[in-house]
N, C-alpha and C positions, 0 to 999 in steps of 0.2 A: 744305787748299787750299780757297779759297772757291768756285772755279768747279767745278761738279759734272760737267761734260760735256766735258772736254778730251780730246784724242786719247789713245789708249791709252798711248803712251810716257810722256807727262807724268803721267797718272794713276798709272802704276806707280811712277814716280820719287817722286811725292808720298807714296805709301804706304810705299815702301822707306826714304825718308829722314826722313819724319815731320815735315816743317815747314821753317821758314826759319831761317837763321843770319845775323843782321845784325851789323855792327860797332857797337860802343857809341858812341852819339852823345848826349852830355848836352845836354838842353834843345832846344826847337824853334828852328829858325832864325828870326831876326827878319826882318820884311818887308824885302825888297830886299837881304838879305845875300848875298854871294857864297859859294858852297860851298867847302869846304876842298880838294876834289880839284882838282889843278892843271889837269887837262884840262877842268874846268868853269868856270874862272875868267873866261873870255872873255864869259860871259853871266850875267845876273841870274836866279836861280831863286828863286821865292818860294812858300812854302806858304800858300795862302789859307785853307784849313780843314783841320783834323785831326779825323777821325771817331773817336768813342769808344764806339760800339756802342749804348748806350742813354743818352739817348733819341734821338740824332741819326743813328743808322744806322751801317752797316759794309759794307765791300766794295762800293765804287762801281765796278761792272764795266762800266758804260756810259759813253759819252762825254757831253759837255755840250751843251746848247742855249744858244746865245749870243744874248742880246737886250741888246746893249751899253747900259749897262755891267754888266748883271746876267747871271748864268749860272744855268741850271736843270739838275738832274740827278736821278738815282735811286741808291739803294743797294740791293743785293741782300738784305742782312740788316740786323738791328738795328732800332731804333726803337720797339719795344714788346714786350709780353710774349710774343708769338708769333715774335719775331725775323724778321718777315715783310718788312722793308724800308721805305723811305721815298721821298718826293719832296721835294727840297730846292731852295732858292734861296740864292744868295750875292750880296750887293750890292756896290757899288763900294768899300765900306769893308771888305770881307771878312767881313761879318756874315752868319751863316747863319740862315735861317728854315726850319722844317719845314712844308711845305705839306700833307703827308698822311702818316699812318702806316698801313701796311697791317695788317689782321688784328686791330685793337684790339677789335672786337666779335665776333670769330669764335671758334669753339670751340678749346680747347687743342690745340696741335699744328698748327693751320692755318698754311700757308705761302703766300706770294704770290710774293715774289722777283722784282721787276722787274729784268731784265737789259739791256733795250734802251734806246736813246736816246729822248728825248722830242721831239715836234714841237709847233708852235703853229699855230693857224689865223689868226693875225694880229689876233684880237680878245682875245687873252690866255688863251684856253682851251688847255690842254695835253692831249696825247693820248699814250698809251703802251701797253705790254703788260706783263703779269706772266707769268713762266715757269710758275708754278703758280697755285693759287687758283681761284675760281669754283665753280660747283655740283658739278662732277665733278673739281675740282682738277687740271684739264688746262690751266689758263691762261686769261687774259682779255685783252680790249681795253678800256681805260678812258679816261674823260675827266675832267679836273679843271678846274672852272670858276674864275672870278675870285674866288668866295667860298669857294674851297677845298673845294667840295662834289664828291665823287667819284661818278661814274656808271659802272657796268659796262655797256659797250655790247654786249659779246658774251662769252659763256662757251663755251669749246670743249668739244666732246662726244666727241671721238675720231675719228669718221668724217669730221668736217669740219675736222680738224686737232687738234693738241695740243702744248703746250709751246712757245709762241712765244718764242724766244730774242732775236730782234732787234727793233728798233723799227719804226716805220711810215713810210710816205710818204703824201702827200696830193695829189690832183689839184685843178685849178681849180674843179671842181664840188663839192669837199668829200668825195669818196669816199676811203676809206682802203685801203691795200694793205700786205700783209705776208706773212711766211712763218711756218710752224710747223716745228719740228725733228722732231716726231713726228706721229702721227695720220694719217688718210687711209686707206690701204689696210690693212685689218685682217689680211691675209695676209702683210704685210711687217713686217720688223723683229723684234727679240727679243721673244718673248712676244706677238706680234701688236700691238705698240705703234704700228706704222705707221712710214713712212719720210719723212713730211713732206708739206706742201702749200704752194701759193701761193694766197692768198685775197684777196678784195675785200669791204669792208664799205661799203654805200652810206649815204646821209645819213639813211635811215630804219632804220639798223642791221640791214639784211638782209645776211647773208653769202652770198657766192658762192664756191665752191671753183673756182679757175681751173685748177689743175693738181694732180694727185696723183702723187707720186714712187713708183717701184716697186722701187728698189734694183737696177735693171738698168743698161743703158748710159745711161739717163736720169738717173742720180744718186740720191742719198739724203741726208737730213739737211741741209736748207738752214738752217744756223745764222745766216747773214748776212742783212742786209736787201736791199731792192730799189732799183734806180734806174729811172726811167721816162723814155722819150724823148718827143719832141713828137707822135709819132703813136700813143702809147699802148702801145708795146712795153715789157715789163718785163725787166730783166736782173738776174741774181744768180749765186750759186755754191752748190754743195753740198759738204759736208765729205767725203763718201764716195760710193761708187757710181761708175759710169762705165766702169771697167775691172776686170780681175781682179787688178790689182796691189795693193800695200799689204796684204799678208797675206790676200788674197782679198776684202777689204772695199771695194776701190775707193779711188782717190785723189782723187775729187771732180771736178767739172766746172764750166764756165761755161755758163750757159744763157740763152736768150731765150724769153719767153712772149708770143705776140702777142695781139691783142684777142679772138681766137676760142678761146684756151686751147691753141693748138698750141705745142709745145716744139721749139726748135731748139738742138742742142748746138753751141756755138761752140768749145769745147776740152775734151778729156778729159785730166786730169793723170795722169802716170805715176810721180810721186815721183822722177823722174830729174832731168835737167838742166832740165826745164820746171817743176819744183816739184810739190808735192802738198799735199792737205788744206787748202784755203782755208777759214778760219773765218768771215771777215767778208765783207761785200758789196763792191760795186764803186762807182767814180765814173766819170763820163763827161765828156769834154771837148766843146767846141763842134763839133768835127769828127766826133764820134760814136765816138772811140776810148775803150775801157774800160781802167781801171787797177785793180789789186788786189794782194793779197799772198797767199802760201802759207805755212803754218806750218812746212812741212818741205820736203825736196827741195832742188834746186839743186846746186851743186858741193860742198856740205858736208853732205849727207844730211839732217841735222836743222836746218840753218841757216835754210832758208826763202828766199823770193825776193820781189822786186817785179816784177810783170809787166804787159804791155800787150797787149790784144787789139785789132787794128785793125778797120776797117769791113769788111774782107774775111774776118775771122775768123782771121787769123794771129797767133799768140802770139810775143811777144818778151820774153825775160827782161832786165829793165833793171838788176837788181842781185841778186847772190848774197851772202847773209849768211854769215859764217864761224863764227858762234857765239863769236867772240872780242870784242875791244874795240869792233868795229863793230856788235855786237848779234847776236841770233839769236832765232828763233821769233816772227816778227811775227803776232800773232793778230788785230790790228785792221786796219781798212781805212785808206784814205789821204785826205789833204787836198791840194788843188792850189791854188796861188796864181795870180794874174793872169799871171805870167811863165811859168807852166808847171812850176814846181818842185813836187815832191811831198814831203809830210811824213807821218811816221807814228811808231809806237812798236814796240819789240820787247820781248817779255816777259823774255828772258834776254840774256846777253852784256853788254858794256859794261865796268863796273868789275869785273874778275874776282876782286877780293878780297872781293866780296860774294857770298854763296852763297844761292841760292834753290831750295829743294826738292832740294838736292844737285847742282844745276846751277850752274856758275860764271856770275856776273853777275846783277844785279837789274833789268836792262832799260835801254833807251835811248829818247831822242827823236832822230829822225834827219831829215835833209833830203837829197833826191836831186835834183840839178839836171838840166837838160834834156839833158846829155851823159852822164848815168848816173854822175856822181861823187857819192859819199856823204860827207856831213859829219855827225858825231855832235854834236848840239846839247846833249845832256845825258846823262850816265851816272848812273843812280840808285845811291845809296850805301847804301840800306837805312836802318834806324833812322827817325829823325824826318823824314828827307827823302822817305820813301816808297819803295816797291818794287813790282814786278810791274805795269807799266802794260799792261793788256790791252785798253784801249779806244782809240779814235781821238782826234783832236785837232780843235779849232776855233781860228780865228784872227780877231782883230778888225781894224778898218780901219787900225790903226797897226802891224800885224804882230806883235802880242803873241799868243803861243800859250797856250791853256788846255787842261788835261787832268786826268786822274785816275789814281791808282794804287790797285789793289785791296787792297794790303797796305802795311805800314810805317806810320809815323806815331807814334801813341801806344804806347809800349812796354808800357803796362799793359793794353792791349786785346788780346783774343783770344790769351791765353796767351803774350804777348810777340811775336806775329807782327805785330800792328798791324792796324788796321781801315781803313787807307787814307787818302788825302789828295786834296784838290783843289789844283792848282798852276797857276802862270803862269810863262812863260819869255819873257824879253825879250832880244833880241840887242843 
Protein backbone atom coordinates (compact mmCIF):
# COMPACT_ATOMS: atom_id res chain seq x y z
CA UNK A 1 0.00 0.00 0.00
CA UNK A 2 1.45 3.34 -1.00
CA UNK A 3 0.01 5.34 1.88
CA UNK A 4 2.06 4.63 5.01
CA UNK A 5 -0.16 6.28 7.56
CA UNK A 6 -3.67 4.92 7.20
CA UNK A 7 -5.95 4.00 10.09
CA UNK A 8 -5.02 0.72 11.81
CA UNK A 9 -7.86 -1.27 10.19
CA UNK A 10 -6.69 -0.53 6.66
CA UNK A 11 -3.03 -1.07 7.54
CA UNK A 12 -3.78 -4.48 8.99
CA UNK A 13 -5.86 -5.44 5.97
CA UNK A 14 -3.09 -4.36 3.62
CA UNK A 15 -0.61 -6.55 5.47
CA UNK A 16 -2.99 -9.47 5.72
CA UNK A 17 -4.01 -9.54 2.07
CA UNK A 18 -0.75 -8.33 0.55
CA UNK A 19 -1.91 -6.06 -2.23
CA UNK A 20 -4.57 -5.49 -4.84
CA UNK A 21 -6.45 -7.78 -7.16
CA UNK A 22 -7.62 -6.03 -10.31
CA UNK A 23 -9.70 -7.39 -13.14
CA UNK A 24 -7.74 -7.85 -16.34
CA UNK A 25 -8.19 -4.85 -18.64
CA UNK A 26 -6.23 -5.10 -21.87
CA UNK A 27 -4.88 -1.76 -23.03
CA UNK A 28 -5.41 1.75 -21.73
CA UNK A 29 -8.75 3.41 -22.46
CA UNK A 30 -8.69 5.79 -25.40
CA UNK A 31 -9.45 9.46 -24.71
CA UNK A 32 -13.17 9.96 -24.27
CA UNK A 33 -14.07 6.27 -24.33
CA UNK A 34 -16.97 5.12 -22.17
CA UNK A 35 -16.09 2.45 -19.66
CA UNK A 36 -17.43 -1.07 -19.97
CA UNK A 37 -19.23 -1.06 -16.62
CA UNK A 38 -22.92 -0.43 -17.34
CA UNK A 39 -23.25 1.78 -14.28
CA UNK A 40 -20.53 4.06 -15.69
CA UNK A 41 -21.94 4.46 -19.19
CA UNK A 42 -23.83 7.67 -18.50
CA UNK A 43 -20.58 9.62 -18.19
CA UNK A 44 -17.31 9.98 -20.03
CA UNK A 45 -14.28 8.88 -18.06
CA UNK A 46 -10.87 9.62 -19.50
CA UNK A 47 -7.42 8.76 -18.20
CA UNK A 48 -5.27 11.83 -18.87
CA UNK A 49 -2.02 10.30 -17.67
CA UNK A 50 -0.81 6.92 -16.45
CA UNK A 51 2.18 6.95 -14.10
CA UNK A 52 4.97 4.44 -14.62
CA UNK A 53 7.23 5.00 -11.63
CA UNK A 54 10.45 6.13 -13.22
CA UNK A 55 10.90 8.73 -14.44
CA UNK A 56 7.43 10.28 -14.10
CA UNK A 57 6.47 9.26 -10.55
CA UNK A 58 4.10 6.94 -8.73
CA UNK A 59 1.30 7.12 -6.18
CA UNK A 60 -0.30 10.53 -6.72
CA UNK A 61 -1.84 10.69 -3.25
CA UNK A 62 -2.72 14.38 -3.44
CA UNK A 63 -5.40 16.19 -5.36
CA UNK A 64 -4.71 18.55 -8.23
CA UNK A 65 -4.22 22.29 -8.62
CA UNK A 66 -6.29 23.55 -11.53
CA UNK A 67 -5.03 26.47 -13.61
CA UNK A 68 -7.34 25.90 -16.53
CA UNK A 69 -6.58 24.24 -18.85
CA UNK A 70 -3.46 22.99 -17.01
CA UNK A 71 -3.40 20.84 -13.89
CA UNK A 72 -0.50 20.47 -11.43
CA UNK A 73 0.10 17.75 -8.88
CA UNK A 74 2.57 15.64 -6.94
CA UNK A 75 3.46 11.99 -6.67
CA UNK A 76 4.50 10.47 -3.37
CA UNK A 77 6.99 8.05 -4.95
CA UNK A 78 8.94 7.48 -8.13
CA UNK A 79 10.68 9.96 -10.35
CA UNK A 80 14.31 9.21 -9.58
CA UNK A 81 16.86 6.93 -7.94
CA UNK A 82 15.62 7.64 -4.42
CA UNK A 83 11.98 7.04 -5.30
CA UNK A 84 11.28 10.37 -3.58
CA UNK A 85 8.42 11.75 -5.67
CA UNK A 86 7.76 14.45 -8.23
CA UNK A 87 5.92 17.66 -9.09
CA UNK A 88 4.16 17.38 -12.46
CA UNK A 89 2.06 19.37 -14.90
CA UNK A 90 -0.45 18.06 -17.44
CA UNK A 91 -1.46 20.36 -20.28
CA UNK A 92 -4.69 20.62 -22.27
CA UNK A 93 -3.48 17.89 -24.64
CA UNK A 94 -2.81 15.45 -21.83
CA UNK A 95 0.95 15.84 -22.11
CA UNK A 96 2.85 15.49 -18.84
CA UNK A 97 5.92 17.50 -17.89
CA UNK A 98 7.97 16.80 -14.77
CA UNK A 99 8.69 20.11 -13.04
CA UNK A 100 10.78 18.66 -10.22
CA UNK A 101 12.15 15.33 -9.06
CA UNK A 102 12.86 15.12 -5.35
CA UNK A 103 16.02 13.56 -3.99
CA UNK A 104 18.08 13.51 -7.19
CA UNK A 105 21.18 14.89 -5.47
CA UNK A 106 20.49 13.46 -2.02
CA UNK A 107 22.32 10.52 -0.40
CA UNK A 108 21.03 7.01 -1.12
CA UNK A 109 17.85 6.18 0.74
CA UNK A 110 16.73 9.80 1.02
CA UNK A 111 12.96 10.18 0.89
CA UNK A 112 10.84 13.27 0.38
CA UNK A 113 7.37 12.01 -0.42
CA UNK A 114 5.07 14.96 -1.17
CA UNK A 115 1.57 13.95 0.01
CA UNK A 116 -0.31 17.27 -0.03
CA UNK A 117 -1.93 19.46 -2.65
CA UNK A 118 -0.03 22.30 -4.29
CA UNK A 119 -1.06 25.96 -4.15
CA UNK A 120 -0.04 28.92 -6.33
CA UNK A 121 0.62 32.55 -5.47
CA UNK A 122 -0.92 33.83 -8.70
CA UNK A 123 2.48 34.58 -10.23
CA UNK A 124 3.11 30.98 -11.20
CA UNK A 125 5.13 29.97 -8.16
CA UNK A 126 4.02 26.71 -6.56
CA UNK A 127 4.14 25.86 -2.86
CA UNK A 128 3.83 22.50 -1.15
CA UNK A 129 5.08 20.15 1.54
CA UNK A 130 7.05 16.93 1.66
CA UNK A 131 6.14 14.31 4.25
CA UNK A 132 9.81 13.46 4.78
CA UNK A 133 13.05 15.02 3.61
CA UNK A 134 14.88 18.06 4.92
CA UNK A 135 17.85 18.20 7.25
CA UNK A 136 16.26 15.99 9.91
CA UNK A 137 14.07 14.09 7.43
CA UNK A 138 10.93 15.29 9.20
CA UNK A 139 9.52 17.06 6.19
CA UNK A 140 9.70 20.44 4.49
CA UNK A 141 7.79 23.37 3.07
CA UNK A 142 9.01 24.13 -0.46
CA UNK A 143 8.60 26.62 -3.28
CA UNK A 144 8.97 25.87 -6.98
CA UNK A 145 9.45 28.94 -9.16
CA UNK A 146 8.70 29.53 -12.82
CA UNK A 147 12.18 28.31 -13.76
CA UNK A 148 11.54 25.01 -11.95
CA UNK A 149 14.01 25.95 -9.26
CA UNK A 150 13.09 24.46 -5.91
CA UNK A 151 13.71 26.28 -2.63
CA UNK A 152 13.19 24.69 0.77
CA UNK A 153 11.45 27.38 2.79
CA UNK A 154 11.43 25.42 6.03
CA UNK A 155 12.74 22.09 7.32
CA UNK A 156 10.92 20.70 10.33
CA UNK A 157 12.98 19.81 13.39
CA UNK A 158 10.50 17.95 15.58
CA UNK A 159 9.71 20.44 18.32
CA UNK A 160 8.28 22.76 15.66
CA UNK A 161 6.42 19.95 13.92
CA UNK A 162 7.18 16.96 11.76
CA UNK A 163 5.74 14.99 8.84
CA UNK A 164 3.41 17.46 7.09
CA UNK A 165 0.91 15.24 5.32
CA UNK A 166 -1.41 17.92 3.93
CA UNK A 167 -0.83 20.88 1.67
CA UNK A 168 -0.86 24.57 2.55
CA UNK A 169 -3.15 27.57 2.45
CA UNK A 170 -2.04 31.14 1.83
CA UNK A 171 -3.46 34.46 3.06
CA UNK A 172 -3.60 37.76 1.17
CA UNK A 173 -0.30 38.88 2.69
CA UNK A 174 1.50 35.76 1.45
CA UNK A 175 1.78 33.92 4.77
CA UNK A 176 1.50 30.14 4.59
CA UNK A 177 -0.41 27.93 7.02
CA UNK A 178 -0.42 24.18 7.48
CA UNK A 179 -0.43 21.18 9.78
CA UNK A 180 2.07 18.49 10.70
CA UNK A 181 0.94 14.99 11.58
CA UNK A 182 3.75 14.59 14.12
CA UNK A 183 6.20 16.69 16.04
CA UNK A 184 5.39 19.28 18.65
CA UNK A 185 5.13 17.90 22.17
CA UNK A 186 8.03 15.39 22.65
CA UNK A 187 6.12 13.70 25.48
CA UNK A 188 3.28 12.84 23.10
CA UNK A 189 2.94 10.08 20.55
CA UNK A 190 4.70 6.73 20.09
CA UNK A 191 8.39 7.04 20.92
CA UNK A 192 8.04 10.76 21.58
CA UNK A 193 7.36 11.55 17.92
CA UNK A 194 4.76 14.15 18.85
CA UNK A 195 1.06 14.46 18.09
CA UNK A 196 1.14 17.25 15.55
CA UNK A 197 1.01 21.01 15.18
CA UNK A 198 -0.64 23.90 13.36
CA UNK A 199 1.98 26.29 11.98
CA UNK A 200 2.41 29.58 10.12
CA UNK A 201 5.29 30.48 7.83
CA UNK A 202 5.61 34.21 7.12
CA UNK A 203 6.97 35.85 3.97
CA UNK A 204 10.49 35.81 5.46
CA UNK A 205 10.19 32.06 6.06
CA UNK A 206 9.97 32.44 9.82
CA UNK A 207 7.87 29.69 11.35
CA UNK A 208 5.44 30.20 14.23
CA UNK A 209 3.84 27.18 15.90
CA UNK A 210 0.26 28.26 16.43
CA UNK A 211 -0.89 25.14 18.29
CA UNK A 212 0.62 21.92 19.64
CA UNK A 213 -1.71 18.91 20.01
CA UNK A 214 -1.42 16.83 23.18
CA UNK A 215 -3.48 13.71 22.31
CA UNK A 216 -6.02 14.60 24.98
CA UNK A 217 -9.45 16.02 24.41
CA UNK A 218 -7.77 18.50 22.05
CA UNK A 219 -7.02 15.83 19.46
CA UNK A 220 -3.93 14.38 17.77
CA UNK A 221 -2.55 13.75 14.28
CA UNK A 222 -3.97 16.48 12.05
CA UNK A 223 -3.49 14.75 8.70
CA UNK A 224 -5.77 17.17 6.85
CA UNK A 225 -5.16 20.71 5.78
CA UNK A 226 -6.73 23.95 6.97
CA UNK A 227 -9.41 26.39 5.91
CA UNK A 228 -9.24 30.04 6.98
CA UNK A 229 -12.16 32.43 7.43
CA UNK A 230 -12.23 36.18 6.78
CA UNK A 231 -11.26 37.01 10.38
CA UNK A 232 -8.21 34.73 10.40
CA UNK A 233 -9.63 31.74 12.28
CA UNK A 234 -8.28 28.37 11.12
CA UNK A 235 -10.38 25.20 10.98
CA UNK A 236 -9.31 21.58 10.60
CA UNK A 237 -9.60 18.01 11.81
CA UNK A 238 -7.48 15.47 13.66
CA UNK A 239 -7.48 11.78 12.89
CA UNK A 240 -7.33 10.70 16.54
CA UNK A 241 -7.61 12.04 20.06
CA UNK A 242 -10.62 13.86 21.44
CA UNK A 243 -12.30 10.97 23.28
CA UNK A 244 -11.42 7.60 24.79
CA UNK A 245 -13.26 5.76 22.01
CA UNK A 246 -11.66 4.03 19.00
CA UNK A 247 -9.56 1.51 20.96
CA UNK A 248 -8.49 4.21 23.38
CA UNK A 249 -6.82 6.29 20.66
CA UNK A 250 -9.67 8.71 20.15
CA UNK A 251 -11.79 9.12 17.04
CA UNK A 252 -10.71 12.62 16.07
CA UNK A 253 -12.11 16.12 16.30
CA UNK A 254 -13.08 19.23 14.37
CA UNK A 255 -11.16 22.23 15.72
CA UNK A 256 -10.89 25.98 15.41
CA UNK A 257 -7.67 27.92 16.11
CA UNK A 258 -8.07 31.67 16.53
CA UNK A 259 -5.48 34.37 15.84
CA UNK A 260 -4.09 34.05 19.39
CA UNK A 261 -3.53 30.29 19.06
CA UNK A 262 -6.51 29.35 21.25
CA UNK A 263 -8.17 26.08 20.27
CA UNK A 264 -11.93 25.52 20.35
CA UNK A 265 -13.29 22.01 19.88
CA UNK A 266 -16.28 22.13 17.55
CA UNK A 267 -16.96 18.38 17.58
CA UNK A 268 -15.47 15.21 19.06
CA UNK A 269 -16.20 12.10 17.00
CA UNK A 270 -17.26 8.85 18.69
CA UNK A 271 -17.05 6.48 15.69
CA UNK A 272 -20.76 5.93 16.15
CA UNK A 273 -23.56 7.52 14.18
CA UNK A 274 -21.57 10.76 13.99
CA UNK A 275 -18.60 9.13 12.23
CA UNK A 276 -14.97 8.78 13.21
CA UNK A 277 -11.35 9.30 12.13
CA UNK A 278 -11.49 12.19 9.64
CA UNK A 279 -8.38 12.03 7.47
CA UNK A 280 -8.71 15.17 5.43
CA UNK A 281 -9.59 18.78 6.13
CA UNK A 282 -12.72 20.85 5.70
CA UNK A 283 -14.38 23.23 3.28
CA UNK A 284 -16.46 26.23 4.34
CA UNK A 285 -19.45 27.79 2.59
CA UNK A 286 -20.32 31.48 2.45
CA UNK A 287 -22.51 31.17 5.54
CA UNK A 288 -19.65 29.73 7.60
CA UNK A 289 -20.83 26.11 7.67
CA UNK A 290 -18.08 23.47 7.54
CA UNK A 291 -18.21 20.22 5.57
CA UNK A 292 -16.00 17.15 5.68
CA UNK A 293 -15.79 13.37 5.66
CA UNK A 294 -14.97 10.66 8.19
CA UNK A 295 -13.17 7.53 7.06
CA UNK A 296 -15.12 5.32 9.47
CA UNK A 297 -18.23 5.28 11.61
CA UNK A 298 -21.77 6.14 10.61
CA UNK A 299 -24.47 3.53 10.30
CA UNK A 300 -22.11 0.95 8.76
CA UNK A 301 -19.12 0.99 11.16
CA UNK A 302 -16.34 1.31 8.57
CA UNK A 303 -18.47 2.94 5.89
CA UNK A 304 -17.74 6.53 6.81
CA UNK A 305 -19.80 9.69 6.52
CA UNK A 306 -20.21 13.11 4.97
CA UNK A 307 -20.90 15.66 7.72
CA UNK A 308 -21.73 19.31 8.27
CA UNK A 309 -20.83 21.53 11.24
CA UNK A 310 -23.03 24.62 11.39
CA UNK A 311 -21.99 28.01 12.76
CA UNK A 312 -23.36 27.04 16.19
CA UNK A 313 -21.08 23.96 16.27
CA UNK A 314 -23.83 21.39 15.68
CA UNK A 315 -22.92 18.34 13.61
CA UNK A 316 -25.29 16.82 11.05
CA UNK A 317 -24.47 13.64 9.16
CA UNK A 318 -25.48 14.30 5.58
CA UNK A 319 -24.73 10.81 4.25
CA UNK A 320 -23.74 7.38 5.58
CA UNK A 321 -21.75 5.17 3.22
CA UNK A 322 -22.59 1.47 3.25
CA UNK A 323 -19.29 0.09 1.92
CA UNK A 324 -21.37 -1.25 -0.95
CA UNK A 325 -21.98 0.04 -4.45
CA UNK A 326 -22.33 3.57 -3.06
CA UNK A 327 -18.75 3.57 -1.81
CA UNK A 328 -16.99 3.36 1.54
CA UNK A 329 -14.03 4.83 3.38
CA UNK A 330 -13.88 8.45 2.17
CA UNK A 331 -10.35 9.59 2.99
CA UNK A 332 -10.42 12.83 1.03
CA UNK A 333 -12.18 16.10 1.64
CA UNK A 334 -14.96 17.62 -0.42
CA UNK A 335 -15.60 19.98 -3.32
CA UNK A 336 -18.71 22.20 -3.39
CA UNK A 337 -20.22 23.71 -6.54
CA UNK A 338 -22.12 26.99 -6.85
CA UNK A 339 -25.44 25.20 -6.29
CA UNK A 340 -24.27 23.69 -3.01
CA UNK A 341 -23.77 20.13 -4.26
CA UNK A 342 -20.85 18.25 -2.70
CA UNK A 343 -18.40 16.01 -4.57
CA UNK A 344 -15.80 13.59 -3.28
CA UNK A 345 -14.15 10.19 -3.53
CA UNK A 346 -14.25 6.97 -1.56
CA UNK A 347 -11.29 4.63 -1.38
CA UNK A 348 -13.38 1.47 -1.26
CA UNK A 349 -16.79 0.24 -2.36
CA UNK A 350 -18.31 0.86 -5.76
CA UNK A 351 -17.67 -1.95 -8.21
CA UNK A 352 -17.63 -4.88 -5.78
CA UNK A 353 -16.08 -7.23 -8.34
CA UNK A 354 -12.87 -5.23 -7.93
CA UNK A 355 -10.90 -6.11 -4.80
CA UNK A 356 -8.53 -3.66 -3.14
CA UNK A 357 -6.39 -4.92 -0.25
CA UNK A 358 -8.94 -7.62 0.41
CA UNK A 359 -11.77 -5.08 0.67
CA UNK A 360 -14.51 -5.15 -1.94
CA UNK A 361 -14.54 -2.23 -4.31
CA UNK A 362 -11.82 -0.02 -5.78
CA UNK A 363 -13.45 3.29 -4.95
CA UNK A 364 -15.88 5.83 -6.34
CA UNK A 365 -16.46 9.42 -7.34
CA UNK A 366 -19.71 10.63 -5.78
CA UNK A 367 -22.04 13.61 -5.72
CA UNK A 368 -24.25 14.58 -2.79
CA UNK A 369 -27.04 17.03 -3.54
CA UNK A 370 -28.45 19.61 -1.14
CA UNK A 371 -31.11 17.13 0.01
CA UNK A 372 -28.54 14.50 0.96
CA UNK A 373 -29.16 12.24 -2.03
CA UNK A 374 -26.05 10.49 -3.29
CA UNK A 375 -25.26 9.75 -6.92
CA UNK A 376 -22.23 7.65 -7.82
CA UNK A 377 -20.61 9.40 -10.77
CA UNK A 378 -17.97 6.73 -11.35
CA UNK A 379 -17.04 3.33 -9.94
CA UNK A 380 -13.37 2.45 -10.45
CA UNK A 381 -12.80 -0.94 -12.04
CA UNK A 382 -9.10 -1.35 -11.33
CA UNK A 383 -6.59 -2.15 -14.02
CA UNK A 384 -5.83 0.61 -16.48
CA UNK A 385 -8.79 2.71 -15.32
CA UNK A 386 -7.18 3.29 -11.94
CA UNK A 387 -8.08 2.38 -8.37
CA UNK A 388 -7.84 3.73 -4.83
CA UNK A 389 -8.79 7.42 -5.16
CA UNK A 390 -7.55 8.81 -1.83
CA UNK A 391 -7.45 12.48 -2.83
CA UNK A 392 -10.13 15.08 -3.42
CA UNK A 393 -11.38 16.58 -6.66
CA UNK A 394 -11.25 19.84 -8.59
CA UNK A 395 -13.80 21.13 -11.10
CA UNK A 396 -13.38 23.52 -14.00
CA UNK A 397 -15.78 26.22 -15.17
CA UNK A 398 -17.54 23.76 -17.47
CA UNK A 399 -18.20 21.29 -14.67
CA UNK A 400 -15.50 18.80 -15.69
CA UNK A 401 -14.09 16.97 -12.67
CA UNK A 402 -10.38 16.11 -12.35
CA UNK A 403 -8.72 13.79 -9.86
CA UNK A 404 -6.13 11.12 -9.19
CA UNK A 405 -5.99 7.49 -8.19
CA UNK A 406 -3.01 6.33 -6.17
CA UNK A 407 -3.01 2.89 -7.76
CA UNK A 408 -4.08 1.13 -10.92
CA UNK A 409 -3.02 2.24 -14.37
CA UNK A 410 0.04 0.53 -15.80
CA UNK A 411 -0.09 -3.18 -14.91
CA UNK A 412 3.69 -3.36 -15.30
CA UNK A 413 4.24 -0.84 -12.53
CA UNK A 414 4.68 -1.66 -8.83
CA UNK A 415 4.42 -5.43 -9.15
CA UNK A 416 1.09 -5.28 -10.94
CA UNK A 417 -0.61 -2.91 -8.50
CA UNK A 418 -0.16 0.08 -10.78
CA UNK A 419 1.33 3.48 -10.01
CA UNK A 420 -1.81 5.58 -10.38
CA UNK A 421 -3.48 7.83 -12.92
CA UNK A 422 -4.79 11.35 -13.46
CA UNK A 423 -8.37 11.33 -14.74
CA UNK A 424 -11.15 13.59 -15.93
CA UNK A 425 -14.86 12.90 -15.60
CA UNK A 426 -17.44 14.58 -17.80
CA UNK A 427 -21.18 14.32 -17.17
